[in-house]
N, C-alpha and C positions, 0 to 999 in steps of 0.2 A: 742885665738880662732877666726877663721874667722867669719865674719858677717853672712854668710849663715848658718854656722854650729850653731851659737848662736841662730839665729831665729828659726832654726829647733828644737833646744832643748827647746826653749820657747813654741813652738807650741805643742810639745810632752807633756810637763808638763801641759800645759793648758788643753789639751784634756783629760789627765789622771784625772785632778782635776774635769773637767766637768763630766766625766764618774762616778767618785766617788760621786759627788753631786747628780747625777740623779739616782744612784742605789737605789733600794727600801730599806728603813730601816726595821729593824726587827720589827715585831708586838710586842705589849706590853701585858703582862698578868696583867689584872686588877682584882678587887675584888668587888663582890656584897656584900655590908655590912650586908645584911640579914644573911649572914653566921655567923656573930658574934652578933646576936640579943640578945642572953642570956647574953653575956659579957657586951654588951652595957647597958642592963637593970640593971645589978649588979654593974658595975664599972663606967659607964658613957661614953659619946662620946669621950672625950679627951683621955682616956685610950685606947679605941679601935683604935683610929687614930694613937696613938703612936705605938701600936702593928702592925698595917698595915705597917707602915713605917719600922719597924724592919724586916718584911717579905720581904722587898725590893720592895713593890708594891707602885705605884704612882697614878694609874688611878682607880677611884672609881665609882661604881654605887650605888645609895642610895635606901633605902626603908623606908622613913621617916627620921626625924631629931631628934629623941629621945625627950628630954625635952627642946631642943633648938629651937629658931626661925630659919627660913632659913638664915637670915642674920648672926646670931650667929654661926650657923653651918658652913657657908662658911668661916667665920673668922678663925675658928679652923682648917679647911682644908687648907686654904691659909698659916696659920702660920707654917704648917709642910711641905710646898712645895708640897702638894698633889693636885690632880685635880678631882673635881666631874664632870664627863663627862655626866652622865645619872642618871635618877631616875625613880622609879615606883611610881605611884599614884593610889589610889583605883578607881575602875570602877565607883562607886557611885559619886565620886567627879567629874569625867569627865562628868557625866550625869547631875549632879545637882549643881556643884560648879566650873564650867569651868573657869570663870574669875579669881578666886583665885588660881587655879592650874597654870594658865599662870603666875600670879603674883609671886607665889612661885618659879616656874621654872626659871624665870628671876632673882630673888633674889639669887638663888643658882648658877647662872652663867652656867646653863646646856646647853649642845649641843643637848641632846636628852631627851625627857620626854615620858614615856610609861605606859602601863597597863599590869599587869601580870595575871589577872583573871577576866573573865566575870561572873558576878553574874548570876547564873542559878539554876533551880530546877531539881533534878533527872538528867536524861541524857540531855545533851545540845541538843537543837532542832533548827529548822530553824527559828522560830519566834524570839527566843533569839539571834540567829546569825544576823538576819536582824536588830534587835534593836541595836546590837553592831556596825554594819556597819554604821548606821546613826550617832551614838555617836562618832565613831572614825573619820569619815569624817569631822564632825563639829569640833572636838578637833584638828585634824590635820591642818585644815585651820586656826584656831585661833592661834595655836602655831607657824605656819609658818610665820605669820605676825611679830613675834618677833624673827625670825631667829632660831627657835627651831624645831627639827624634832620629830614628834610623831611616836611611834612604839607600836606594840602589841607583847607581849611575849606569844607564843603559849604554852599551858600547857598539851596537850595530849587528852583532852576530845573533842577537835574540829575535831577529825578524825571519827566522826559519819558519816555513809554513807549518801550521798546526790546526787541523780541522778547518773551520771557516775563517780562521785568523792566523795569528803567529804565536810563537812561543813567548813573545813579550806580552801579548794579550793574556796568555795563561798565567804568566808570572804576576802580572798586575792584579788580575781578578782573583787569584788564589791566595795572595798575601793579604793580611788583615789591614784594612784602611786605617784603623786606629793605631796601628803599630808600625806600618811600613809605608814610607813615602818614596818619591822618585825624583831623580835629577836628570833633566834633559841636557845632553851634550848635543848642541845643534849640528855640529859636523857629523856626529855618529848617527844622526837621523837622515841628513841629506845624502851622505856617502852611500848608504844602502838603497837610496832611491825612494825614501819615504818623505812625507810632508809634515814638517814640524808643527805647522798651524793646526792641521787636522788632528794630529796626535795630542796636542795640548787640549784641544776642544773635546776630544774623545774621553780623556781621563781627568779633565778638570783639576780639582784641587789636590789630586794625588801628586801633582807636580809641585814641589816646594822650592826647588833649586834649579839653576840653569848654568851651563857652561857656554860662554860666548866664544865660539870658535868658527872660523870661516874656511870653506874649501875652495881651493884655487879654481878659477874659471877654466873650463875645458877638460877638467878631470872627469873621466867617465864615472857614472854612478851605477848602483845596482849590486855592488859587492857586499857579501856578508862576512868578510874576513875579520872585521873589527880592527883593521890596521891599514894604513896607507903611508906612502913616503912622507916623512916629516916636513919636507919642503912644500907639501901641498897644503900645509896649515899657514894661511896667509893673513895679513893685516885685516882686521874687521872692516867690513864695508867694501873690500876689493874683490871678494869672492862670489860664490854662487847664491848666497843666502839673501832672501828678501827680509832684511832686518826690521823695517817698519811693521810689516805684517806679523812677524814672529814676536816682536816686543809687545805689540798691541794685544795679541792673543795671550801672551804670558801674564801681562798685567791683569787681563780680564779673568783668568782662572786663579790668580792669587799667588803667583811665584814670588817668593819672599826675598831671595838672595841671588845675585848674579855675579859670576866669577869669570873673568877672562882666563882661558887656559890656552897657552900658546906653546906647543911642543916643538916648534921649529928651531933650527940652529941660529936663527936671527931674532929670537924672542926679545932680547934686550932692546932692539930697535923697534920691533913691532908693537910691544906692549904700550908704550906711551902714545903711539899713534892710535891704538885701539881705545885707550882712555879718552882721547880727544874725539874720536868718532862717536863714542857712546854719549858724550856731551851733546852732540848734534841730535841725538835721539831722546833727549830729555833727562839724561842721567847726571848725577853729581860727579 
């Protein structure tokens, strides 16, 4: 082979390799372990983590550590080649026990630490929202010092009217972008009668995480209760959500991690089906 042809071949191979290396990898389907809370209480954390591995899931979001310390929980996760990316901690702990939340998040090796429910009475109101804004800004700053990103998981009740928008608009615009990110739970956007695609587009890269959760077809929307019958949480792809549109919008704004959360009493059966569905949407 002539030298010029050989160099040309090397260049072509190199460019192909570079193109392959730079091509975006498939997003991963993770699991919020709250989905298996009953099994964890009955059988223990190790059994649940073994089952998660059987499902082919490697990325985890936590909701407590059962009867284990954070250090013990992390050891069980590491032993199985899994990764705890994120965890929810109670609002009261962010408000009254922030130092220990930060300590636990570090011990678990988390990338994200968040809150899934703002304690409130009756309908969520502006005073409660402004209290949360202060709590979240403080928590976000404290966690950022340790390289951990704080987020809030919207739950549906935040769509109460406020001015020309909603209390969720107030919450997002008044929390500091450099310290406070957001997790979209798709069911808790659809159930209140909102559009997840428009909401993703409205706040762009403030959305860092997503809960993959589908609402049963035929269930009425428009409620701001933040709760519905657990059997209304159905297998991904069988409910009301336009998943191709939601996933395309999520990818466009840069959502980093996706977790199935299945609160139904049949989660053990539905989760593997959800993983398979997400593969049809281009996920690992």
